[in-house]
BAFI-3210 file (N, C-alpha, C; in Angstrom, 3 decimals, decimal comma, padded with zeros to 6 digits):
// residues 211
n [1|2|3|4|5|6|7|8|9|10|11|12|13|14|15|16|17|18|19|20|21|22|23|24|25|26|27|28|29|30|31|32|33|34|35|36|37|38|39|40|41|42|43|44|45|46|47|48|49|50|51|52|53|54|55|56|57|58|59|60|61|62|63|64|65|66|67|68|69|70|71|72|73|74|75|76|77|78|79|80|81|82|83|84|85|86|87|88|89|90|91|92|93|94|95|96|97|98|99|100|101|102|103|104|105|106|107|108|109|110|111|112|113|114|115|116|117|118|119|120|121|122|123|124|125|126|127|128|129|130|131|132|133|134|135|136|137|138|139|140|141|142|143|144|145|146|147|148|149|150|151|152|153|154|155|156|157|158|159|160|161|162|163|164|165|166|167|168|169|170|171|172|173|174|175|176|177|178|179|180|181|182|183|184|185|186|187|188|189|190|191|192|193|194|195|196|197|198|199|200|201|202|203|204|205|206|207|208|209|210|211]
n.u [-004,628|-004,500|-005,540|-008,120|-009,131|-009,177|-011,071|-013,305|-013,582|-014,407|-016,882|-018,259|-018,315|-020,024|-022,408|-022,851|-023,224|-025,520|-027,306|-027,587|-026,175|-023,760|-021,892|-023,004|-020,790|-018,972|-020,478|-020,605|-017,915|-017,502|-018,957|-017,484|-018,251|-017,480|-018,601|-020,561|-018,899|-017,329|-019,371|-020,358|-018,074|-017,636|-019,833|-019,132|-018,613|-016,738|-013,693|-012,504|-014,336|-015,547|-018,119|-021,039|-021,011|-020,509|-017,816|-016,347|-014,757|-013,025|-013,988|-011,968|-010,937|-013,097|-013,153|-010,691|-011,109|-013,005|-011,585|-011,611|-009,894|-009,725|-011,582|-010,313|-008,043|-009,144|-010,246|-007,901|-006,629|-008,300|-007,915|-008,092|-006,838|-004,301|-003,466|-005,398|-007,236|-009,541|-008,878|-006,218|-005,792|-004,871|-005,441|-003,336|-002,471|-004,709|-004,589|-002,247|-003,032|-003,882|-003,319|-002,727|-000,583|-001,269|-003,034|-001,727|000,659|-000,345|-001,269|001,148|002,390|001,019|001,779|001,302|001,956|004,276|005,366|003,641|001,952|-000,670|-003,645|-002,752|-000,124|000,294|001,650|001,993|003,879|003,818|001,260|001,361|003,064|001,843|-000,569|-002,937|-006,442|-008,035|-010,583|-013,110|-015,975|-016,703|-015,068|-013,208|-010,288|-008,615|-006,136|-002,594|000,549|001,641|003,562|004,064|002,928|004,394|006,970|006,645|006,184|008,617|010,389|009,676|009,942|012,615|013,855|012,249|011,376|010,478|008,400|009,236|007,137|003,934|002,582|004,740|006,064|004,075|003,975|006,459|006,108|003,949|005,198|007,080|005,339|003,993|006,168|006,844|004,501|004,493|006,809|006,077|004,056|005,535|007,141|005,177|004,375|006,721|006,933|004,646|004,401|006,703|006,689|007,849|008,805|006,713|007,007|007,697|006,971|009,117|011,904|012,129|011,489|013,620|015,607|014,746|015,078|017,796|018,575]
n.v [-002,437|-004,655|-003,546|-002,990|-005,578|-006,427|-004,691|-005,476|-008,036|-007,475|-006,326|-008,480|-010,078|-008,708|-008,780|-011,531|-012,114|-010,626|-011,976|-014,255|-016,655|-017,607|-020,068|-021,544|-021,759|-019,915|-017,597|-017,520|-017,163|-014,618|-013,113|-013,558|-015,424|-017,531|-019,666|-020,674|-021,376|-023,438|-025,295|-025,893|-026,961|-029,157|-030,593|-031,520|-029,731|-028,525|-026,926|-025,751|-025,327|-023,642|-022,975|-021,657|-019,003|-015,775|-015,030|-017,301|-017,684|-019,408|-020,163|-019,072|-016,861|-015,143|-014,590|-013,277|-011,083|-009,661|-008,988|-010,732|-012,007|-013,974|-015,814|-016,563|-017,720|-019,934|-021,373|-021,996|-023,619|-025,751|-026,916|-025,288|-024,239|-022,024|-021,246|-021,749|-020,821|-019,268|-018,022|-017,440|-015,266|-014,768|-015,419|-014,285|-012,192|-010,582|-009,967|-008,504|-006,074|-004,720|-002,303|-003,197|-005,660|-008,071|-010,139|-010,959|-011,957|-014,099|-015,789|-016,357|-017,769|-020,113|-021,278|-019,841|-018,941|-016,695|-016,021|-016,522|-015,768|-013,725|-012,528|-010,489|-010,636|-009,891|-009,899|-010,711|-008,889|-006,808|-005,872|-004,985|-002,822|-001,194|-000,753|-002,044|-002,402|000,437|001,145|-000,401|-002,241|-003,092|-001,945|001,059|001,742|003,115|002,936|003,486|002,987|000,370|000,421|-001,049|-003,556|-004,277|-004,379|-006,481|-008,572|-008,710|-009,244|-011,826|-013,189|-012,709|-012,822|-011,957|-010,310|-007,716|-008,601|-008,761|-007,638|-006,296|-005,718|-005,476|-003,262|-001,322|-001,227|-000,096|002,444|003,393|003,341|005,378|007,567|007,512|008,043|010,684|012,060|011,486|012,791|015,481|015,531|015,007|017,266|019,165|018,285|018,709|021,461|022,230|021,052|019,732|016,958|013,532|012,229|010,201|006,841|005,449|003,329|003,369|003,093|000,298|-000,782|000,022|-001,466|-004,119|-004,120|-004,136|-006,713]
n.w [-020,863|-019,163|-016,809|-017,669|-018,035|-015,374|-014,312|-015,785|-014,806|-012,188|-012,736|-013,858|-011,621|-009,866|-011,339|-011,404|-008,700|-008,125|-009,679|-008,294|-008,684|-007,782|-005,978|-002,827|-001,071|-002,109|-001,744|001,048|001,541|000,472|002,283|004,507|006,351|008,637|010,074|008,329|006,179|007,314|007,881|005,308|004,071|005,739|005,037|002,600|000,511|-002,247|-001,919|-004,063|-006,043|-008,756|-009,445|-011,187|-011,809|-013,449|-013,282|-012,780|-010,606|-008,004|-004,553|-002,880|-004,292|-004,225|-001,502|-001,212|-002,873|-001,446|000,756|002,937|005,132|007,151|006,240|003,874|005,003|006,311|004,151|002,717|004,600|004,483|002,041|-000,275|-003,401|-003,942|-006,422|-008,261|-011,059|-013,283|-015,667|-015,773|-014,179|-010,981|-007,433|-006,006|-007,648|-007,459|-004,723|-004,718|-005,616|-003,446|-000,926|001,625|002,752|003,937|002,978|000,655|001,759|003,247|001,171|-000,144|001,866|001,662|-000,683|-003,074|-006,444|-007,298|-009,705|-011,732|-014,798|-015,926|-017,641|-020,399|-019,711|-017,114|-013,797|-010,282|-009,398|-011,360|-010,908|-008,227|-008,533|-010,473|-009,313|-009,661|-010,480|-011,954|-011,240|-009,233|-008,781|-006,296|-004,399|-003,784|-005,625|-007,491|-008,729|-008,275|-006,667|-004,424|-001,934|000,510|000,009|-002,260|-001,154|000,695|-001,087|-002,522|-000,473|000,222|-002,187|-003,550|-006,079|-008,090|-011,158|-013,474|-016,190|-019,703|-021,283|-022,335|-019,911|-018,152|-019,246|-018,920|-016,136|-015,530|-016,608|-015,036|-012,534|-012,819|-013,121|-010,626|-008,954|-009,586|-008,907|-006,175|-005,382|-005,679|-003,757|-001,447|-001,324|-000,802|001,737|003,212|003,067|004,408|007,066|007,708|007,792|007,467|004,282|002,142|000,841|-002,428|-005,297|-006,914|-006,207|-005,375|-007,870|-009,511|-008,282|-008,843|-011,569|-011,818|-011,427]
ca.u [-005,444|-004,575|-006,456|-009,462|-009,552|-009,478|-012,338|-014,353|-013,775|-015,224|-018,247|-018,852|-018,547|-021,232|-023,561|-023,076|-023,762|-026,881|-028,145|-027,728|-025,703|-022,521|-022,128|-023,149|-019,473|-018,429|-021,265|-020,156|-016,566|-017,631|-019,452|-016,579|-019,024|-016,664|-019,472|-021,154|-017,831|-017,014|-020,497|-020,419|-016,929|-017,889|-020,872|-018,582|-018,409|-015,384|-013,118|-012,010|-015,428|-015,772|-019,539|-021,523|-021,171|-019,837|-016,377|-015,743|-013,787|-013,225|-014,346|-010,840|-010,833|-014,171|-012,715|-009,609|-011,685|-013,729|-010,666|-012,029|-008,651|-009,958|-012,234|-009,260|-007,182|-009,870|-010,326|-006,574|-006,377|-009,176|-007,603|-008,207|-005,618|-004,081|-003,129|-006,556|-007,671|-010,319|-008,387|-004,838|-005,757|-004,827|-005,747|-002,178|-002,513|-005,745|-004,084|-001,178|-003,678|-004,323|-002,218|-002,414|000,068|-001,590|-003,590|-000,662|001,566|-001,050|-001,269|002,506|002,634|000,350|002,265|000,903|003,051|004,495|005,879|002,601|001,528|-002,094|-004,057|-001,911|001,227|000,419|002,121|001,771|004,802|003,331|000,063|001,760|003,695|000,896|-001,660|-004,146|-007,541|-008,327|-011,847|-013,620|-017,350|-016,900|-014,242|-012,420|-008,850|-008,083|-004,744|-001,626|001,450|001,452|004,918|004,122|002,665|005,545|008,072|006,365|006,358|010,038|011,057|009,390|010,406|013,536|014,369|011,259|011,709|009,376|008,461|009,490|005,907|003,162|002,331|005,976|006,299|003,093|004,380|007,560|005,524|003,197|006,146|007,614|004,283|003,795|007,339|006,777|003,388|004,895|007,796|005,337|003,374|006,538|007,520|004,080|004,443|007,867|006,647|003,520|004,645|007,966|006,556|008,743|008,195|006,214|007,787|007,056|007,368|010,177|013,170|012,122|011,485|015,005|016,350|014,399|015,635|019,234|018,839]
ca.v [-003,617|-005,469|-002,877|-003,173|-006,946|-006,496|-003,997|-006,328|-009,117|-006,972|-006,145|-009,819|-010,573|-008,057|-009,305|-012,904|-012,125|-010,115|-013,008|-015,337|-017,888|-018,106|-021,219|-021,178|-021,588|-018,626|-016,552|-017,459|-016,596|-013,175|-012,508|-013,829|-016,197|-018,697|-020,770|-021,257|-022,009|-024,725|-026,215|-026,329|-027,855|-030,403|-031,315|-032,026|-028,712|-028,490|-025,604|-025,215|-025,314|-022,301|-022,713|-021,277|-017,543|-015,205|-014,890|-018,625|-017,639|-020,334|-019,441|-018,309|-015,576|-014,302|-014,126|-012,305|-009,884|-008,916|-008,768|-011,570|-012,751|-015,189|-016,760|-017,082|-018,589|-021,174|-022,093|-022,536|-024,719|-026,875|-027,470|-024,375|-024,107|-020,594|-020,986|-022,073|-019,614|-019,579|-017,366|-017,018|-014,198|-015,533|-014,744|-013,488|-010,951|-009,768|-009,474|-007,533|-004,788|-004,176|-001,660|-004,000|-006,866|-009,243|-011,222|-011,439|-012,760|-015,348|-016,633|-016,831|-018,787|-021,350|-021,788|-019,091|-018,786|-015,273|-015,828|-016,818|-014,678|-013,717|-011,810|-009,373|-010,799|-009,331|-010,740|-010,055|-007,752|-005,681|-005,335|-004,232|-001,571|-000,328|-000,415|-002,818|-001,814|001,842|001,165|-001,721|-001,992|-003,454|-001,154|002,038|001,500|004,291|002,770|003,877|001,923|-000,103|000,118|-002,090|-004,819|-004,564|-004,756|-007,821|-009,523|-008,855|-009,881|-013,251|-013,762|-011,638|-012,949|-011,508|-009,185|-007,369|-009,285|-007,907|-007,647|-005,047|-005,452|-004,979|-001,896|-000,440|-001,086|000,879|003,781|003,789|003,612|006,723|008,541|007,528|008,668|012,133|012,541|011,413|013,844|016,717|015,389|015,129|018,686|019,856|017,907|019,376|022,891|022,489|020,777|019,044|015,517|012,696|011,884|008,859|006,075|005,131|002,048|003,574|002,510|-001,165|-001,099|000,160|-002,596|-005,326|-004,024|-004,395|-008,135]
ca.w [-021,142|-017,950|-015,890|-018,209|-017,723|-013,961|-014,115|-016,331|-013,854|-011,087|-013,230|-013,974|-010,265|-009,338|-012,077|-010,995|-007,342|-008,166|-010,308|-007,343|-009,278|-007,198|-005,099|-001,418|-000,430|-002,550|-001,092|002,428|001,516|000,247|003,518|005,615|007,316|008,927|010,473|007,107|005,406|007,952|007,715|003,913|003,813|006,467|004,309|001,363|-000,527|-002,819|-001,712|-005,334|-007,018|-009,299|-009,621|-012,527|-011,954|-014,615|-013,120|-012,619|-009,519|-006,890|-003,329|-002,350|-004,984|-003,697|-000,188|-001,426|-003,466|-000,418|001,880|004,060|005,304|007,937|005,354|003,003|005,804|006,549|002,880|002,427|005,538|004,128|000,723|-001,409|-004,179|-004,168|-007,835|-009,115|-011,765|-014,483|-016,885|-015,554|-013,174|-009,740|-006,164|-005,601|-008,424|-006,850|-003,436|-004,988|-005,867|-002,166|-000,205|002,814|002,266|004,744|002,165|-000,218|002,571|003,558|-000,022|-000,367|002,899|001,259|-001,959|-004,264|-007,405|-007,546|-011,048|-012,711|-015,657|-016,208|-018,852|-020,784|-019,176|-015,767|-012,699|-008,990|-009,319|-012,169|-010,268|-007,030|-008,949|-011,195|-008,406|-009,903|-011,239|-011,755|-010,508|-008,857|-008,376|-004,894|-003,492|-004,530|-005,688|-008,179|-009,083|-007,274|-006,268|-003,057|-001,472|001,543|-000,653|-003,104|-000,274|001,212|-002,180|-002,844|000,655|000,192|-003,461|-003,943|-007,434|-009,069|-012,024|-014,347|-017,481|-020,871|-022,098|-022,176|-018,495|-017,569|-019,722|-018,265|-014,737|-015,481|-016,856|-013,848|-011,447|-013,039|-012,820|-009,183|-008,327|-009,758|-008,081|-004,784|-005,137|-005,463|-002,480|-000,380|-001,234|-000,113|003,144|003,835|003,176|005,300|008,485|007,904|007,975|006,672|002,992|001,919|-000,117|-003,700|-005,863|-007,887|-005,765|-005,551|-009,291|-009,978|-007,761|-009,571|-012,931|-011,764|-011,248]
c.u [-005,595|-005,569|-007,901|-009,979|-009,928|-010,817|-013,513|-014,638|-014,639|-016,665|-018,966|-019,186|-019,827|-022,479|-023,879|-023,697|-025,218|-027,826|-028,329|-027,202|-024,360|-022,854|-022,321|-021,816|-018,842|-019,172|-020,831|-018,762|-016,614|-018,091|-018,442|-017,254|-018,310|-017,506|-020,072|-020,084|-017,485|-018,133|-020,557|-019,269|-017,118|-018,936|-020,410|-018,407|-016,949|-014,805|-012,592|-013,085|-015,709|-017,247|-019,870|-021,638|-020,296|-018,342|-015,655|-014,646|-014,074|-013,507|-013,204|-010,724|-011,932|-013,776|-011,635|-010,191|-012,397|-012,899|-011,093|-010,861|-008,862|-010,687|-011,218|-008,365|-007,841|-009,947|-008,982|-006,245|-007,192|-009,004|-007,767|-006,847|-005,385|-003,780|-004,256|-007,071|-008,455|-009,707|-006,936|-004,682|-005,902|-005,214|-004,581|-002,135|-003,567|-005,265|-003,004|-001,747|-004,136|-003,154|-001,829|-001,823|-000,363|-002,114|-002,528|000,289|000,935|-001,008|000,117|002,854|002,036|000,666|001,809|002,139|003,200|004,958|004,820|002,225|000,040|-002,418|-003,154|-000,481|001,401|000,948|001,783|002,648|004,296|002,101|000,423|002,357|002,695|-000,295|-002,943|-005,189|-007,700|-009,617|-012,268|-014,997|-017,602|-016,087|-013,451|-010,949|-008,127|-006,601|-003,819|-000,751|001,242|002,803|004,995|003,876|003,829|006,725|007,878|006,589|007,825|010,831|010,874|009,936|011,390|014,036|013,377|011,801|010,519|009,494|008,688|008,296|005,147|002,923|003,570|006,284|005,324|003,463|005,508|007,034|004,791|004,116|006,733|006,589|004,084|004,946|007,256|005,633|003,798|005,933|007,092|004,616|004,346|007,011|006,447|004,098|005,568|007,599|005,576|003,875|005,886|007,851|007,479|008,051|007,710|007,083|006,994|007,499|008,584|011,491|013,179|012,126|012,899|015,831|016,030|014,978|017,128|019,560|019,035]
c.v [-004,489|-004,879|-003,069|-004,564|-007,081|-005,829|-004,842|-007,500|-008,701|-006,798|-007,478|-010,369|-009,994|-008,619|-010,720|-012,957|-011,681|-011,167|-014,208|-016,667|-018,350|-019,211|-020,750|-020,973|-020,273|-017,473|-016,396|-016,838|-015,094|-012,467|-012,640|-014,624|-017,517|-019,910|-021,459|-021,970|-023,375|-025,742|-026,747|-027,281|-029,197|-031,256|-031,808|-031,015|-028,716|-027,081|-024,967|-025,136|-023,881|-021,980|-022,291|-019,771|-017,031|-015,128|-016,220|-018,605|-018,758|-019,527|-018,593|-016,945|-014,616|-013,758|-013,068|-010,990|-009,011|-008,677|-009,548|-012,513|-014,018|-016,244|-017,381|-018,055|-019,954|-022,011|-022,730|-023,724|-025,959|-027,310|-026,560|-024,194|-022,617|-020,243|-021,357|-020,790|-019,982|-019,043|-016,905|-015,902|-014,852|-014,705|-013,859|-012,176|-010,010|-009,159|-008,418|-006,149|-004,100|-003,504|-002,368|-005,332|-008,139|-010,414|-011,811|-012,355|-014,107|-016,302|-017,188|-017,921|-020,149|-021,768|-021,064|-018,827|-017,316|-014,997|-016,112|-015,580|-014,845|-012,992|-010,625|-009,480|-010,238|-010,376|-010,035|-008,812|-006,568|-005,050|-004,492|-002,890|-000,643|000,040|-001,160|-002,044|-000,328|002,002|-000,260|-001,508|-002,313|-002,620|-000,146|001,688|002,685|004,173|003,139|002,723|001,574|-000,530|-001,012|-003,474|-005,233|-005,035|-006,175|-008,878|-009,776|-009,443|-011,386|-013,929|-012,777|-011,704|-012,504|-010,361|-008,913|-008,083|-008,287|-007,995|-006,352|-004,714|-004,919|-003,556|-000,915|-000,204|-000,056|002,300|004,282|004,097|004,996|007,803|008,665|008,252|010,183|012,734|012,555|012,469|015,178|016,690|015,583|016,565|019,456|019,529|018,657|020,858|023,181|022,240|019,938|017,551|014,741|012,310|010,443|008,160|005,875|003,752|002,178|002,916|000,989|-001,577|-001,012|-001,043|-003,884|-005,295|-004,309|-005,884|-008,838]
c.w [-019,885|-016,955|-016,351|-017,880|-016,249|-013,655|-014,629|-015,414|-012,693|-011,511|-013,356|-012,605|-009,700|-010,020|-011,609|-009,612|-007,342|-008,761|-009,394|-007,848|-008,694|-006,201|-003,660|-000,715|-000,837|-001,894|000,358|002,518|001,324|001,514|004,656|006,713|007,597|009,343|009,280|006,262|005,986|007,717|006,291|003,580|004,514|005,756|002,944|000,248|-000,966|-002,651|-002,990|-006,423|-007,468|-009,493|-011,041|-012,702|-013,099|-014,496|-013,172|-011,563|-008,525|-005,607|-002,767|-002,995|-004,520|-002,315|-000,298|-001,931|-002,425|000,842|003,136|004,407|006,143|007,124|004,407|003,764|006,022|005,261|002,525|003,322|005,178|002,661|-000,466|-002,080|-004,468|-005,624|-008,795|-009,756|-013,004|-015,764|-016,758|-014,544|-011,809|-008,521|-005,723|-006,373|-007,847|-005,528|-003,627|-005,294|-004,600|-001,455|001,097|002,366|002,962|003,904|001,258|000,544|002,908|002,358|-000,307|000,637|002,515|-000,165|-003,204|-005,143|-007,773|-008,971|-012,131|-013,506|-015,979|-017,484|-019,151|-020,279|-017,793|-014,813|-011,390|-008,858|-010,128|-011,520|-009,048|-007,398|-009,614|-010,341|-008,676|-010,675|-010,940|-010,965|-010,214|-008,285|-006,909|-003,918|-004,308|-004,488|-006,312|-008,505|-007,941|-006,842|-004,790|-002,489|-000,455|000,929|-001,534|-002,266|000,272|000,145|-002,458|-001,691|000,609|-001,069|-004,072|-005,377|-008,502|-009,922|-012,932|-015,671|-018,619|-021,822|-021,821|-020,717|-017,802|-017,981|-019,060|-016,815|-014,601|-015,688|-015,620|-012,677|-011,593|-012,714|-011,303|-008,480|-008,425|-008,942|-006,613|-004,434|-004,872|-004,123|-001,312|-000,216|-000,490|001,376|003,866|004,038|004,215|006,763|008,741|008,104|007,040|005,365|002,954|000,875|-001,404|-004,150|-006,772|-007,475|-005,856|-007,014|-009,869|-009,527|-008,525|-010,981|-012,955|-011,725|-012,583]
res [x|x|x|x|x|x|x|x|x|x|x|x|x|x|x|x|x|x|x|x|x|x|x|x|x|x|x|x|x|x|x|x|x|x|x|x|x|x|x|x|x|x|x|x|x|x|x|x|x|x|x|x|x|x|x|x|x|x|x|x|x|x|x|x|x|x|x|x|x|x|x|x|x|x|x|x|x|x|x|x|x|x|x|x|x|x|x|x|x|x|x|x|x|x|x|x|x|x|x|x|x|x|x|x|x|x|x|x|x|x|x|x|x|x|x|x|x|x|x|x|x|x|x|x|x|x|x|x|x|x|x|x|x|x|x|x|x|x|x|x|x|x|x|x|x|x|x|x|x|x|x|x|x|x|x|x|x|x|x|x|x|x|x|x|x|x|x|x|x|x|x|x|x|x|x|x|x|x|x|x|x|x|x|x|x|x|x|x|x|x|x|x|x|x|x|x|x|x|x|x|x|x|x|x|x|x|x|x|x|x|x]
***
């Protein structure tokens, strides 16, 4: 269910953009246009204005969704609230679905709440373990755990644990699936050219469950 909500959010985002109803600041954030962002903010644009598009995302979430890290950095420096959310789904949860931890780290540096719960009980931790959306109209994700993102999250907020709800249970199931797939992949690597095995989300998950 959590993955479905994320996919629906992406669909709403595309429809809103095509309809031309997102705010100029959100549009600039999606493009990563720092000059336009500065000009709009200097002219009085609200960095937290969700506008009238279908997602009701503030500009920061549009920047995070499009991996525009410098745009996100600028918005945060100019007053964007990293915890602003139209439906409980936060920018940090979105960043946790990315295998690159840079955006997640930036948001944590600016006070993003790693313990916030979103639709279906999802948290940044459950998203990092389950891999986020199965599909996304703006970028391919195809699920999959993100060890580097998970590690960055747990290094910054070491007391996190999986919630005892549906999202937490789904994360445990996905972690087990990812671990078995990765084991088969590592065996293939070892047999082919002896390369070192890749990591999975299973070991960090076991550690969080011990807390």
